[in-house]
Jmol script that loads the backbone (N, CA, C; Angstrom):
load data "model"
ATOM      1  N   MET A   1       0.464  -1.229  -0.041  1.00  0.00           N
ATOM      2  CA  MET A   1      -0.486  -0.109   0.408  1.00  0.00           C
ATOM      3  C   MET A   1       0.579   0.683  -0.195  1.00  0.00           C
ATOM      4  N   THR A   2       0.739   2.258  -0.745  1.00  0.00           N
ATOM      5  CA  THR A   2       1.488   3.612  -0.684  1.00  0.00           C
ATOM      6  C   THR A   2       0.436   4.605   0.109  1.00  0.00           C
ATOM      7  N   GLN A   3       1.716   5.369   0.516  1.00  0.00           N
ATOM      8  CA  GLN A   3       0.795   6.649   1.178  1.00  0.00           C
ATOM      9  C   GLN A   3       0.831   7.318   0.514  1.00  0.00           C
ATOM     10  N   VAL A   4       0.016   8.923   0.924  1.00  0.00           N
ATOM     11  CA  VAL A   4      -0.265  10.325   0.063  1.00  0.00           C
ATOM     12  C   VAL A   4       0.624  11.056   1.321  1.00  0.00           C
ATOM     13  N   THR A   5       1.725  11.622   0.610  1.00  0.00           N
ATOM     14  CA  THR A   5       2.005  12.851   1.402  1.00  0.00           C
ATOM     15  C   THR A   5       1.009  14.023   1.347  1.00  0.00           C
ATOM     16  N   ALA A   6       1.686  15.062   2.355  1.00  0.00           N
ATOM     17  CA  ALA A   6       0.648  16.298   2.532  1.00  0.00           C
ATOM     18  C   ALA A   6       0.415  16.462   1.481  1.00  0.00           C
ATOM     19  N   ASP A   7       1.746  17.441   0.476  1.00  0.00           N
ATOM     20  CA  ASP A   7       1.597  17.963  -0.651  1.00  0.00           C
ATOM     21  C   ASP A   7       0.657  17.259  -1.987  1.00  0.00           C
ATOM     22  N   GLU A   8       0.791  15.506  -2.013  1.00  0.00           N
ATOM     23  CA  GLU A   8      -0.359  14.938  -3.140  1.00  0.00           C
ATOM     24  C   GLU A   8      -0.757  15.049  -2.448  1.00  0.00           C
ATOM     25  N   SER A   9      -1.607  14.812  -0.816  1.00  0.00           N
ATOM     26  CA  SER A   9      -3.272  15.003  -1.206  1.00  0.00           C
ATOM     27  C   SER A   9      -3.909  16.123  -1.754  1.00  0.00           C
ATOM     28  N   ARG A  10      -2.973  18.130  -1.522  1.00  0.00           N
ATOM     29  CA  ARG A  10      -3.848  18.527  -2.467  1.00  0.00           C
ATOM     30  C   ARG A  10      -3.362  18.507  -3.766  1.00  0.00           C
ATOM     31  N   THR A  11      -3.141  18.278  -4.313  1.00  0.00           N
ATOM     32  CA  THR A  11      -2.849  18.471  -5.776  1.00  0.00           C
ATOM     33  C   THR A  11      -4.051  17.145  -6.530  1.00  0.00           C
ATOM     34  N   ILE A  12      -4.603  16.168  -5.780  1.00  0.00           N
ATOM     35  CA  ILE A  12      -5.574  15.350  -6.305  1.00  0.00           C
ATOM     36  C   ILE A  12      -6.513  15.986  -6.250  1.00  0.00           C
ATOM     37  N   ASP A  13      -8.057  16.029  -6.929  1.00  0.00           N
ATOM     38  CA  ASP A  13      -8.659  17.040  -7.225  1.00  0.00           C
ATOM     39  C   ASP A  13      -9.846  15.452  -7.119  1.00  0.00           C
ATOM     40  N   PHE A  14     -11.107  16.250  -6.497  1.00  0.00           N
ATOM     41  CA  PHE A  14     -12.726  15.192  -6.470  1.00  0.00           C
ATOM     42  C   PHE A  14     -13.079  16.204  -6.600  1.00  0.00           C
ATOM     43  N   GLY A  15     -14.283  14.987  -6.969  1.00  0.00           N
ATOM     44  CA  GLY A  15     -15.799  16.569  -8.204  1.00  0.00           C
ATOM     45  C   GLY A  15     -15.144  16.347  -9.557  1.00  0.00           C
ATOM     46  N   LEU A  16     -16.597  16.993 -10.218  1.00  0.00           N
ATOM     47  CA  LEU A  16     -16.782  17.141 -11.141  1.00  0.00           C
ATOM     48  C   LEU A  16     -15.640  17.820 -11.938  1.00  0.00           C
ATOM     49  N   ARG A  17     -15.304  17.832 -12.792  1.00  0.00           N
ATOM     50  CA  ARG A  17     -13.996  18.671 -13.868  1.00  0.00           C
ATOM     51  C   ARG A  17     -14.271  19.835 -14.229  1.00  0.00           C
ATOM     52  N   ARG A  18     -13.790  20.771 -14.320  1.00  0.00           N
ATOM     53  CA  ARG A  18     -14.118  22.218 -13.921  1.00  0.00           C
ATOM     54  C   ARG A  18     -13.610  22.506 -16.014  1.00  0.00           C
ATOM     55  N   ASP A  19     -14.625  23.066 -16.957  1.00  0.00           N
ATOM     56  CA  ASP A  19     -13.761  23.981 -18.024  1.00  0.00           C
ATOM     57  C   ASP A  19     -14.576  22.293 -19.171  1.00  0.00           C
ATOM     58  N   ILE A  20     -15.580  21.406 -19.150  1.00  0.00           N
ATOM     59  CA  ILE A  20     -16.190  20.981 -19.866  1.00  0.00           C
ATOM     60  C   ILE A  20     -17.192  21.048 -20.602  1.00  0.00           C
ATOM     61  N   LEU A  21     -17.984  21.882 -19.980  1.00  0.00           N
ATOM     62  CA  LEU A  21     -19.719  21.966 -20.453  1.00  0.00           C
ATOM     63  C   LEU A  21     -19.276  23.555 -21.159  1.00  0.00           C
ATOM     64  N   SER A  22     -19.850  24.003 -22.187  1.00  0.00           N
ATOM     65  CA  SER A  22     -20.181  24.980 -22.466  1.00  0.00           C
ATOM     66  C   SER A  22     -21.266  25.962 -21.515  1.00  0.00           C
ATOM     67  N   PRO A  23     -21.260  27.441 -22.147  1.00  0.00           N
ATOM     68  CA  PRO A  23     -22.240  27.726 -21.261  1.00  0.00           C
ATOM     69  C   PRO A  23     -23.462  27.152 -21.645  1.00  0.00           C
ATOM     70  N   MET A  24     -24.009  27.429 -22.439  1.00  0.00           N
ATOM     71  CA  MET A  24     -25.199  26.816 -23.758  1.00  0.00           C
ATOM     72  C   MET A  24     -25.160  25.377 -22.742  1.00  0.00           C
ATOM     73  N   GLU A  25     -24.363  24.582 -23.148  1.00  0.00           N
ATOM     74  CA  GLU A  25     -24.764  23.525 -22.439  1.00  0.00           C
ATOM     75  C   GLU A  25     -25.152  23.109 -21.131  1.00  0.00           C
ATOM     76  N   THR A  26     -24.395  24.134 -21.020  1.00  0.00           N
ATOM     77  CA  THR A  26     -24.956  24.458 -18.812  1.00  0.00           C
ATOM     78  C   THR A  26     -26.118  23.998 -17.811  1.00  0.00           C
ATOM     79  N   LEU A  27     -26.398  25.070 -19.274  1.00  0.00           N
ATOM     80  CA  LEU A  27     -28.214  26.075 -19.139  1.00  0.00           C
ATOM     81  C   LEU A  27     -29.141  25.023 -19.941  1.00  0.00           C
ATOM     82  N   ALA A  28     -28.189  24.051 -20.426  1.00  0.00           N
ATOM     83  CA  ALA A  28     -29.805  22.694 -20.874  1.00  0.00           C
ATOM     84  C   ALA A  28     -29.541  21.939 -20.538  1.00  0.00           C
ATOM     85  N   GLN A  29     -28.442  21.457 -19.661  1.00  0.00           N
ATOM     86  CA  GLN A  29     -28.503  20.573 -18.318  1.00  0.00           C
ATOM     87  C   GLN A  29     -29.748  21.078 -17.405  1.00  0.00           C
ATOM     88  N   SER A  30     -29.078  22.193 -16.845  1.00  0.00           N
ATOM     89  CA  SER A  30     -30.163  22.641 -15.834  1.00  0.00           C
ATOM     90  C   SER A  30     -30.951  22.746 -15.851  1.00  0.00           C
ATOM     91  N   VAL A  31     -31.187  23.320 -17.257  1.00  0.00           N
ATOM     92  CA  VAL A  31     -32.676  23.326 -17.234  1.00  0.00           C
ATOM     93  C   VAL A  31     -33.814  22.410 -17.381  1.00  0.00           C
ATOM     94  N   SER A  32     -32.748  21.230 -18.393  1.00  0.00           N
ATOM     95  CA  SER A  32     -33.678  20.212 -17.942  1.00  0.00           C
ATOM     96  C   SER A  32     -33.566  19.217 -16.693  1.00  0.00           C
ATOM     97  N   THR A  33     -33.093  19.383 -15.732  1.00  0.00           N
ATOM     98  CA  THR A  33     -32.929  19.331 -14.618  1.00  0.00           C
ATOM     99  C   THR A  33     -34.288  19.826 -13.592  1.00  0.00           C
ATOM    100  N   ILE A  34     -34.854  20.902 -14.205  1.00  0.00           N
ATOM    101  CA  ILE A  34     -35.087  21.543 -12.819  1.00  0.00           C
ATOM    102  C   ILE A  34     -37.126  21.413 -13.265  1.00  0.00           C
ATOM    103  N   ALA A  35     -37.045  22.207 -14.630  1.00  0.00           N
ATOM    104  CA  ALA A  35     -38.178  20.796 -15.352  1.00  0.00           C
ATOM    105  C   ALA A  35     -38.198  20.546 -16.263  1.00  0.00           C
ATOM    106  N   PRO A  36     -38.024  19.021 -16.862  1.00  0.00           N
ATOM    107  CA  PRO A  36     -38.356  17.994 -17.641  1.00  0.00           C
ATOM    108  C   PRO A  36     -39.383  18.025 -18.353  1.00  0.00           C
ATOM    109  N   THR A  37     -40.783  18.477 -17.826  1.00  0.00           N
ATOM    110  CA  THR A  37     -41.747  18.986 -19.022  1.00  0.00           C
ATOM    111  C   THR A  37     -40.909  19.534 -20.338  1.00  0.00           C
ATOM    112  N   THR A  38     -40.350  21.229 -20.013  1.00  0.00           N
ATOM    113  CA  THR A  38     -40.291  21.959 -20.661  1.00  0.00           C
ATOM    114  C   THR A  38     -38.642  21.571 -22.211  1.00  0.00           C
ATOM    115  N   THR A  39     -38.029  20.686 -20.809  1.00  0.00           N
ATOM    116  CA  THR A  39     -36.810  19.907 -22.146  1.00  0.00           C
ATOM    117  C   THR A  39     -36.969  20.757 -23.835  1.00  0.00           C
ATOM    118  N   PRO A  40     -37.760  19.382 -23.487  1.00  0.00           N
ATOM    119  CA  PRO A  40     -37.853  19.683 -25.540  1.00  0.00           C
ATOM    120  C   PRO A  40     -38.182  20.590 -26.546  1.00  0.00           C
ATOM    121  N   ALA A  41     -39.010  22.117 -25.336  1.00  0.00           N
ATOM    122  CA  ALA A  41     -38.892  23.468 -25.726  1.00  0.00           C
ATOM    123  C   ALA A  41     -38.289  23.458 -25.779  1.00  0.00           C
ATOM    124  N   ALA A  42     -37.470  23.848 -24.431  1.00  0.00           N
ATOM    125  CA  ALA A  42     -35.862  24.341 -24.587  1.00  0.00           C
ATOM    126  C   ALA A  42     -34.565  24.136 -25.110  1.00  0.00           C
ATOM    127  N   THR A  43     -34.427  22.617 -25.052  1.00  0.00           N
ATOM    128  CA  THR A  43     -33.522  21.831 -25.740  1.00  0.00           C
ATOM    129  C   THR A  43     -33.332  22.140 -27.619  1.00  0.00           C
ATOM    130  N   ILE A  44     -34.626  22.158 -28.906  1.00  0.00           N
ATOM    131  CA  ILE A  44     -34.489  22.280 -29.405  1.00  0.00           C
ATOM    132  C   ILE A  44     -33.801  23.821 -30.472  1.00  0.00           C
ATOM    133  N   PRO A  45     -33.816  25.133 -29.630  1.00  0.00           N
ATOM    134  CA  PRO A  45     -33.508  26.185 -29.792  1.00  0.00           C
ATOM    135  C   PRO A  45     -31.927  25.946 -29.330  1.00  0.00           C
ATOM    136  N   LEU A  46     -32.272  25.043 -27.819  1.00  0.00           N
ATOM    137  CA  LEU A  46     -30.726  25.194 -27.982  1.00  0.00           C
ATOM    138  C   LEU A  46     -29.706  24.658 -28.437  1.00  0.00           C
ATOM    139  N   VAL A  47     -30.039  23.209 -29.377  1.00  0.00           N
ATOM    140  CA  VAL A  47     -29.549  22.181 -30.078  1.00  0.00           C
ATOM    141  C   VAL A  47     -29.696  23.071 -31.521  1.00  0.00           C
ATOM    142  N   CYS A  48     -30.334  24.116 -32.230  1.00  0.00           N
ATOM    143  CA  CYS A  48     -30.097  24.221 -33.427  1.00  0.00           C
ATOM    144  C   CYS A  48     -29.101  25.697 -33.312  1.00  0.00           C
ATOM    145  N   ALA A  49     -28.569  26.337 -31.980  1.00  0.00           N
ATOM    146  CA  ALA A  49     -28.301  27.700 -31.868  1.00  0.00           C
ATOM    147  C   ALA A  49     -25.826  26.534 -32.221  1.00  0.00           C
ATOM    148  N   LEU A  50     -26.013  25.539 -31.111  1.00  0.00           N
ATOM    149  CA  LEU A  50     -24.692  24.732 -30.823  1.00  0.00           C
ATOM    150  C   LEU A  50     -24.504  23.668 -32.645  1.00  0.00           C
ATOM    151  N   ALA A  51     -25.675  23.130 -33.174  1.00  0.00           N
ATOM    152  CA  ALA A  51     -25.503  22.395 -34.513  1.00  0.00           C
ATOM    153  C   ALA A  51     -24.939  23.042 -35.486  1.00  0.00           C
ATOM    154  N   GLY A  52     -25.985  23.888 -35.720  1.00  0.00           N
ATOM    155  CA  GLY A  52     -26.230  24.793 -37.167  1.00  0.00           C
ATOM    156  C   GLY A  52     -26.956  23.956 -37.854  1.00  0.00           C
ATOM    157  N   ASN A  53     -26.232  24.474 -39.474  1.00  0.00           N
ATOM    158  CA  ASN A  53     -27.641  24.222 -40.547  1.00  0.00           C
ATOM    159  C   ASN A  53     -27.964  22.654 -40.433  1.00  0.00           C
ATOM    160  N   GLY A  54     -27.283  21.831 -40.242  1.00  0.00           N
ATOM    161  CA  GLY A  54     -28.078  20.638 -40.038  1.00  0.00           C
ATOM    162  C   GLY A  54     -28.653  19.550 -38.956  1.00  0.00           C
ATOM    163  N   THR A  55     -29.151  21.081 -38.350  1.00  0.00           N
ATOM    164  CA  THR A  55     -30.221  20.346 -37.425  1.00  0.00           C
ATOM    165  C   THR A  55     -31.790  20.243 -37.365  1.00  0.00           C
ATOM    166  N   TRP A  56     -32.097  20.695 -38.592  1.00  0.00           N
ATOM    167  CA  TRP A  56     -33.686  20.077 -39.203  1.00  0.00           C
ATOM    168  C   TRP A  56     -33.588  18.920 -39.983  1.00  0.00           C
ATOM    169  N   LEU A  57     -32.662  18.773 -40.448  1.00  0.00           N
ATOM    170  CA  LEU A  57     -31.999  17.290 -40.878  1.00  0.00           C
ATOM    171  C   LEU A  57     -31.871  16.100 -39.832  1.00  0.00           C
ATOM    172  N   ALA A  58     -31.575  16.501 -38.828  1.00  0.00           N
ATOM    173  CA  ALA A  58     -30.947  15.640 -37.571  1.00  0.00           C
ATOM    174  C   ALA A  58     -32.388  15.173 -36.692  1.00  0.00           C
ATOM    175  N   TYR A  59     -33.235  16.187 -36.788  1.00  0.00           N
ATOM    176  CA  TYR A  59     -34.826  16.264 -35.941  1.00  0.00           C
ATOM    177  C   TYR A  59     -35.399  15.801 -36.925  1.00  0.00           C
ATOM    178  N   LEU A  60     -35.467  15.812 -38.009  1.00  0.00           N
ATOM    179  CA  LEU A  60     -36.016  15.163 -38.813  1.00  0.00           C
ATOM    180  C   LEU A  60     -35.903  13.507 -39.147  1.00  0.00           C
ATOM    181  N   LEU A  61     -34.724  12.920 -38.879  1.00  0.00           N
ATOM    182  CA  LEU A  61     -34.355  12.099 -39.211  1.00  0.00           C
ATOM    183  C   LEU A  61     -34.600  11.317 -37.737  1.00  0.00           C
ATOM    184  N   ALA A  62     -34.424  11.960 -37.312  1.00  0.00           N
ATOM    185  CA  ALA A  62     -34.801  11.221 -35.291  1.00  0.00           C
ATOM    186  C   ALA A  62     -36.471  10.566 -35.432  1.00  0.00           C
ATOM    187  N   THR A  63     -37.089  11.808 -35.964  1.00  0.00           N
ATOM    188  CA  THR A  63     -38.085  11.897 -35.900  1.00  0.00           C
ATOM    189  C   THR A  63     -38.567  10.509 -36.494  1.00  0.00           C
ATOM    190  N   THR A  64     -38.781  10.655 -38.070  1.00  0.00           N
ATOM    191  CA  THR A  64     -39.183   9.872 -38.751  1.00  0.00           C
ATOM    192  C   THR A  64     -38.371   8.106 -38.169  1.00  0.00           C
ATOM    193  N   ALA A  65     -37.904   8.310 -37.097  1.00  0.00           N
ATOM    194  CA  ALA A  65     -37.059   7.040 -36.111  1.00  0.00           C
ATOM    195  C   ALA A  65     -37.906   6.767 -35.521  1.00  0.00           C
ATOM    196  N   VAL A  66     -38.027   7.930 -34.592  1.00  0.00           N
ATOM    197  CA  VAL A  66     -39.309   7.275 -34.277  1.00  0.00           C
ATOM    198  C   VAL A  66     -40.380   6.788 -34.125  1.00  0.00           C
ATOM    199  N   LEU A  67     -41.212   7.381 -35.019  1.00  0.00           N
ATOM    200  CA  LEU A  67     -42.115   7.295 -35.455  1.00  0.00           C
ATOM    201  C   LEU A  67     -42.805   5.332 -36.083  1.00  0.00           C
ATOM    202  N   LEU A  68     -41.101   5.403 -36.829  1.00  0.00           N
ATOM    203  CA  LEU A  68     -41.569   3.916 -37.333  1.00  0.00           C
ATOM    204  C   LEU A  68     -41.437   3.165 -36.558  1.00  0.00           C
ATOM    205  N   VAL A  69     -40.673   3.850 -35.391  1.00  0.00           N
ATOM    206  CA  VAL A  69     -40.982   2.181 -33.978  1.00  0.00           C
ATOM    207  C   VAL A  69     -41.924   2.264 -33.940  1.00  0.00           C
ATOM    208  N   ALA A  70     -42.505   3.482 -33.368  1.00  0.00           N
ATOM    209  CA  ALA A  70     -43.559   3.212 -32.928  1.00  0.00           C
ATOM    210  C   ALA A  70     -44.876   2.589 -34.180  1.00  0.00           C
ATOM    211  N   LEU A  71     -44.677   2.727 -34.130  1.00  0.00           N
ATOM    212  CA  LEU A  71     -45.716   2.073 -36.347  1.00  0.00           C
ATOM    213  C   LEU A  71     -45.508   0.403 -35.287  1.00  0.00           C
ATOM    214  N   CYS A  72     -44.299   0.899 -35.211  1.00  0.00           N
ATOM    215  CA  CYS A  72     -43.972  -1.420 -35.638  1.00  0.00           C
ATOM    216  C   CYS A  72     -44.882  -1.796 -34.595  1.00  0.00           C
ATOM    217  N   ILE A  73     -44.276  -1.432 -33.012  1.00  0.00           N
ATOM    218  CA  ILE A  73     -44.636  -1.652 -31.659  1.00  0.00           C
ATOM    219  C   ILE A  73     -46.242  -1.228 -31.376  1.00  0.00           C
ATOM    220  N   ALA A  74     -46.630  -0.788 -32.722  1.00  0.00           N
ATOM    221  CA  ALA A  74     -47.990  -0.446 -32.739  1.00  0.00           C
ATOM    222  C   ALA A  74     -48.685  -1.222 -32.707  1.00  0.00           C
ATOM    223  N   ARG A  75     -47.989  -2.200 -34.037  1.00  0.00           N
ATOM    224  CA  ARG A  75     -48.265  -3.498 -34.903  1.00  0.00           C
ATOM    225  C   ARG A  75     -48.712  -4.277 -33.860  1.00  0.00           C
ATOM    226  N   TYR A  76     -47.351  -4.827 -33.120  1.00  0.00           N
ATOM    227  CA  TYR A  76     -47.323  -5.821 -32.471  1.00  0.00           C
ATOM    228  C   TYR A  76     -48.198  -5.869 -31.814  1.00  0.00           C
ATOM    229  N   ALA A  77     -48.934  -5.357 -30.892  1.00  0.00           N
ATOM    230  CA  ALA A  77     -49.677  -4.369 -29.768  1.00  0.00           C
ATOM    231  C   ALA A  77     -50.800  -5.527 -30.310  1.00  0.00           C
ATOM    232  N   ARG A  78     -51.589  -4.899 -31.533  1.00  0.00           N
ATOM    233  CA  ARG A  78     -53.057  -5.682 -31.809  1.00  0.00           C
ATOM    234  C   ARG A  78     -52.121  -7.183 -32.304  1.00  0.00           C
ATOM    235  N   HIS A  79     -51.748  -7.835 -32.268  1.00  0.00           N
ATOM    236  CA  HIS A  79     -51.219  -8.591 -32.260  1.00  0.00           C
ATOM    237  C   HIS A  79     -51.266  -9.935 -31.058  1.00  0.00           C
ATOM    238  N   SER A  80     -50.936  -8.717 -30.397  1.00  0.00           N
ATOM    239  CA  SER A  80     -50.974  -9.571 -28.152  1.00  0.00           C
ATOM    240  C   SER A  80     -51.357  -8.834 -27.022  1.00  0.00           C
ATOM    241  N   SER A  81     -51.675  -8.628 -26.395  1.00  0.00           N
ATOM    242  CA  SER A  81     -51.868  -8.600 -25.601  1.00  0.00           C
ATOM    243  C   SER A  81     -51.581  -9.349 -23.847  1.00  0.00           C
ATOM    244  N   SER A  82     -50.702  -8.832 -24.307  1.00  0.00           N
ATOM    245  CA  SER A  82     -49.391  -9.515 -22.920  1.00  0.00           C
ATOM    246  C   SER A  82     -49.027  -8.873 -22.085  1.00  0.00           C
ATOM    247  N   PRO A  83     -48.931  -7.634 -20.870  1.00  0.00           N
ATOM    248  CA  PRO A  83     -48.181  -7.126 -20.284  1.00  0.00           C
ATOM    249  C   PRO A  83     -46.254  -7.294 -20.425  1.00  0.00           C
ATOM    250  N   GLY A  84     -46.128  -7.551 -21.380  1.00  0.00           N
ATOM    251  CA  GLY A  84     -44.340  -7.480 -21.250  1.00  0.00           C
ATOM    252  C   GLY A  84     -43.639  -7.019 -21.801  1.00  0.00           C
ATOM    253  N   SER A  85     -42.414  -6.446 -21.961  1.00  0.00           N
ATOM    254  CA  SER A  85     -41.761  -5.856 -22.835  1.00  0.00           C
ATOM    255  C   SER A  85     -41.538  -6.064 -24.192  1.00  0.00           C
ATOM    256  N   LEU A  86     -41.006  -5.180 -24.764  1.00  0.00           N
ATOM    257  CA  LEU A  86     -41.132  -5.029 -25.780  1.00  0.00           C
ATOM    258  C   LEU A  86     -40.324  -7.008 -26.419  1.00  0.00           C
ATOM    259  N   TYR A  87     -39.504  -7.953 -25.978  1.00  0.00           N
ATOM    260  CA  TYR A  87     -38.925  -8.931 -26.036  1.00  0.00           C
ATOM    261  C   TYR A  87     -39.790  -9.668 -26.492  1.00  0.00           C
ATOM    262  N   THR A  88     -40.976  -9.253 -26.068  1.00  0.00           N
ATOM    263  CA  THR A  88     -42.531 -10.234 -26.082  1.00  0.00           C
ATOM    264  C   THR A  88     -42.634 -10.400 -27.902  1.00  0.00           C
ATOM    265  N   TYR A  89     -42.400  -9.736 -28.008  1.00  0.00           N
ATOM    266  CA  TYR A  89     -42.151  -9.822 -28.882  1.00  0.00           C
ATOM    267  C   TYR A  89     -41.790  -9.465 -30.122  1.00  0.00           C
ATOM    268  N   ALA A  90     -40.761  -8.995 -29.432  1.00  0.00           N
ATOM    269  CA  ALA A  90     -39.426  -9.681 -30.651  1.00  0.00           C
ATOM    270  C   ALA A  90     -39.815 -10.985 -30.433  1.00  0.00           C
ATOM    271  N   ALA A  91     -39.639 -11.576 -29.812  1.00  0.00           N
ATOM    272  CA  ALA A  91     -38.974 -13.540 -29.404  1.00  0.00           C
ATOM    273  C   ALA A  91     -40.970 -13.299 -29.693  1.00  0.00           C
ATOM    274  N   MET A  92     -42.189 -13.364 -30.792  1.00  0.00           N
ATOM    275  CA  MET A  92     -43.397 -13.892 -31.653  1.00  0.00           C
ATOM    276  C   MET A  92     -42.684 -13.958 -32.474  1.00  0.00           C
ATOM    277  N   THR A  93     -42.059 -13.287 -32.296  1.00  0.00           N
ATOM    278  CA  THR A  93     -41.719 -13.471 -34.922  1.00  0.00           C
ATOM    279  C   THR A  93     -39.814 -13.859 -34.728  1.00  0.00           C
ATOM    280  N   LEU A  94     -39.342 -13.271 -34.256  1.00  0.00           N
ATOM    281  CA  LEU A  94     -37.491 -13.688 -34.420  1.00  0.00           C
ATOM    282  C   LEU A  94     -37.500 -15.270 -33.657  1.00  0.00           C
ATOM    283  N   PRO A  95     -35.918 -15.287 -34.479  1.00  0.00           N
ATOM    284  CA  PRO A  95     -36.468 -16.457 -33.849  1.00  0.00           C
ATOM    285  C   PRO A  95     -35.176 -16.925 -32.072  1.00  0.00           C
ATOM    286  N   PRO A  96     -35.129 -17.591 -31.655  1.00  0.00           N
ATOM    287  CA  PRO A  96     -34.105 -17.601 -30.301  1.00  0.00           C
ATOM    288  C   PRO A  96     -33.675 -16.067 -29.645  1.00  0.00           C
ATOM    289  N   TRP A  97     -32.768 -17.202 -30.967  1.00  0.00           N
ATOM    290  CA  TRP A  97     -30.909 -16.407 -30.474  1.00  0.00           C
ATOM    291  C   TRP A  97     -31.310 -14.757 -30.958  1.00  0.00           C
ATOM    292  N   LEU A  98     -31.871 -14.657 -31.932  1.00  0.00           N
ATOM    293  CA  LEU A  98     -32.189 -13.498 -33.055  1.00  0.00           C
ATOM    294  C   LEU A  98     -32.930 -12.251 -32.320  1.00  0.00           C
ATOM    295  N   GLY A  99     -34.047 -13.369 -30.919  1.00  0.00           N
ATOM    296  CA  GLY A  99     -35.095 -12.402 -29.779  1.00  0.00           C
ATOM    297  C   GLY A  99     -34.049 -11.835 -29.343  1.00  0.00           C
ATOM    298  N   ALA A 100     -33.275 -12.833 -28.472  1.00  0.00           N
ATOM    299  CA  ALA A 100     -32.599 -12.616 -27.619  1.00  0.00           C
ATOM    300  C   ALA A 100     -31.328 -11.392 -27.409  1.00  0.00           C
ATOM    301  N   THR A 101     -31.840 -11.303 -28.177  1.00  0.00           N
ATOM    302  CA  THR A 101     -29.879 -10.167 -29.454  1.00  0.00           C
ATOM    303  C   THR A 101     -31.085  -8.804 -28.973  1.00  0.00           C
ATOM    304  N   VAL A 102     -32.435  -8.607 -29.809  1.00  0.00           N
ATOM    305  CA  VAL A 102     -32.696  -7.758 -30.021  1.00  0.00           C
ATOM    306  C   VAL A 102     -32.724  -6.734 -28.709  1.00  0.00           C
ATOM    307  N   ALA A 103     -33.855  -7.851 -27.468  1.00  0.00           N
ATOM    308  CA  ALA A 103     -34.340  -7.443 -26.423  1.00  0.00           C
ATOM    309  C   ALA A 103     -33.431  -6.980 -25.317  1.00  0.00           C
TER     310      ALA A 103
END
end "model"
wireframe off; spacefill off
backbone 0.3
color backbone group
């Protein structure tokens, strides 16, 4: 076991690293912690300010992906009313090894 001298113990820094997040990122994190329901409304302009012109494409692709996943889940839910997770739906239609991978 090694012993830490008094000088070495002063240089060890515990806690969060400083100057990692920009002020905008800190604001976004603070808003999301304080008011989770207003996060989507406040996050979109902050992301637009940070990401630039490609933001609309990223949001369009993400929205499309979320809607496609929701559509798949809704379709599976019509065929089964079991109170399971998404694994139940995957296990119904996929081979066992792939169902476990998807889960």
